[in-house]
N, C-alpha and C positions, 0 to 999 in steps of 0.2 A: 269724503274719502278718509279723512282722519278718524272719523267716528267708526268707520268700517274696520280700520286697522286695529282700533282699540277693542272692538268686538272679537276680532280674531285672537288678539293677545289674551283676552279674557277666556276664550274657549280653550286655548292651549294651557292656560293656568300655570302650574308649577312644573310643567314638563320641560326639564332642562334640555333634554336631547332635541325635542321638537323646536324649541327656541334656537338652539345651537344650529340646527339645520337651516332655519330661516335666515339666521345671521350669515351663514356661509354663502347663501345665495343672494341676499338682499341687503345685509348690513355691512359692518366693518369687522371681519373676523380678526384682523391684526390687533385691533383694540382689545379683544378678549384674550388673545394668545399671549399678550404681554403680562397677564396676571394669571393666577390660578383659577382657570375658568370654572372648575368643578366646585370651587368655594365661593364664586362670585354670587352675590345676592340676585334673586330672580329679577328684582327691579333694575339692576345694572344691565342684564341681558335684554330686558324689555326696552330700556332706554336706548340701547345700542341699535335696535331695529327701528325705533321711532325716529331717532335722530339721523340715521344714515341711509334709510331707504330712499332711492332716487325717485323723482317725480314720475319718470317714465315707467317705473316698476310698480307703482302703487296700484295700477289696474290689475296687474297679475296677482297681487296680494288680495284684492277684492274678490277675484275669481276663485282663488284658493279658499277664502273665507266662506264663499257660497258653497263650494264643493264639500266642505266638512261640516256645513250646517251652522257655522258661526253667525252668519247673517242670512236674511231671507233671500231666496233665489229671485233674481231680477233679470228677466230675459233682455230687457233694454240695455243693461250693462254688458251682457254677453255679446249682443249684436254689434256693439261699438268696439269690441276688441278684435284686432287682427288675428287671423287663423293661427299664425305662427305663435303668437303669445298664448292662445288658448292651448295649443299643443304643449308648449313649455310649461304652463301652469299645471296641465294634467300630469305631465311627467314628474313635476315636483311633488304633486299630491301622492303619486305612486311611491316616490322616494320616502315620504314620511308616513307611509301607511302603518297601521297598527302592527301587522304581523311581520313584515319585512320590507326591505327596499327593493327597487328594481334590480340594482346591481348588488351582487352577493359577495364580491371580492374585489381586490385591487391588484394591479400588476406589480411586479417587483420594482419597476422604475417609479411607479406612483408611491409605493410604500417608502422607498429610500429617499424620495424627494420630499415627502410629507412628514414622516415620523420625526425628523430632527426639529421641525417647527413646533411639534407638540410636546416634546420633552424638555424639562428644565436642565437635566443632566446632559452631558455632551455625547453626541453620536460619533462613534469612531468607525472607520472602515477597518478591515483586517490589516491593510498596509499601514494605516496610521497607528494602530495598536502595536505593531511590530517595530515601527521605526521611530516612535515618539518616546518621551520620558514617562511611560505609563507602565503600571504593573497590574496583572490580573489578580483580582481578589477571589472571585468565585466563577467557576465554569459551569455551563449547562443549566443556568437558571431557566425556568419556564413560567409562563403566566397565561392563564385563560381569561381573556377580557370579558367583562359583562357585555351582554348584547346591547348594541345601540340601535337607534332608529335608522341609521345609515352606516355604510362601511367606514365613512370618515369618523362617525361617532365611535365605531368599534376601535378604530385606530387611536382616537383620543383616549378611550378607556384603557387601551393597551399601554399607551404612553404613561398614564398615571401609575399603572402597575410596575412598569420598568423603573420609573423614578423612585417609587417606594422601595423596591428591592435594592437599587443602587445605594440609596441612603442608608438602608438597614445594614448593608455590607460595609458601610463606611467609605464608599467611593464617590466619584463624581462623573463617571463616564461609563459607556457600555458599547459592546459590539453586538449587532444583530446577527444571529447565526441562521435562524430559520423562522418562517412564519407560514401559517395556512389558515384558511377559513374552513371550518368543519361544518358539515350539514347537521343540524340538530333538530330539525322539524320540517314538516311539509303540510301545507294547508290544501287539502283536496278540493275544497269548495272554490278557492280562487286560483289554484295552481301556483302558489307562491312557496318559496323555500326560505327557511330561516337558517342563518349561518352564525357561527361564533368564532372569533379570532383567537388563535393559539400562537404564542410567541416563544422563541428560544433565544437566549442571549447570555453573554458573559459580562460580569461587572468589573470595572477597572477603577484604579486611583491614578490620576495624572497630576504631576507637579508643574 
């Protein structure tokens, strides 16, 4: 089983987004979020998956490895997997597909709950910005995030852009004003849609 996981990691190679998605599902994402994940060495991401994947999830990873051709297809391994796990693994494979993920956007609640975990600068609600000891530096900043393998990768990339703009403006906080996933492509062969995250925000300095 360990050898199969190593083959999957080898197949993924230096694909930071692919590794990040596997960590979100099978590793320990909190361990990565505490550092600048986009600057973390590939070896750190690989070790996160190696060291944190649960024993009961390893079969799912083997199935995923077979589905992407990282290891040879073995029907005996498939037959020993419960149908629920096969479905989950298939959905995960869909999520990290080359062209797009199954989900093409996130709800407002999902974004507001997740984005603060991905930014190093402080996330402020409109009420907090108005009632706290904060001053607006720049209004109506916008950022189009690089396309990720999943919508969470999109948001991760968006968080990096927000942090960079806040830092360039000399601030330490931001207010999210608007966001949307724009359709940027459609694969007629597989019926999949590619989307890209667009974010609007104001930058702040808080004492």
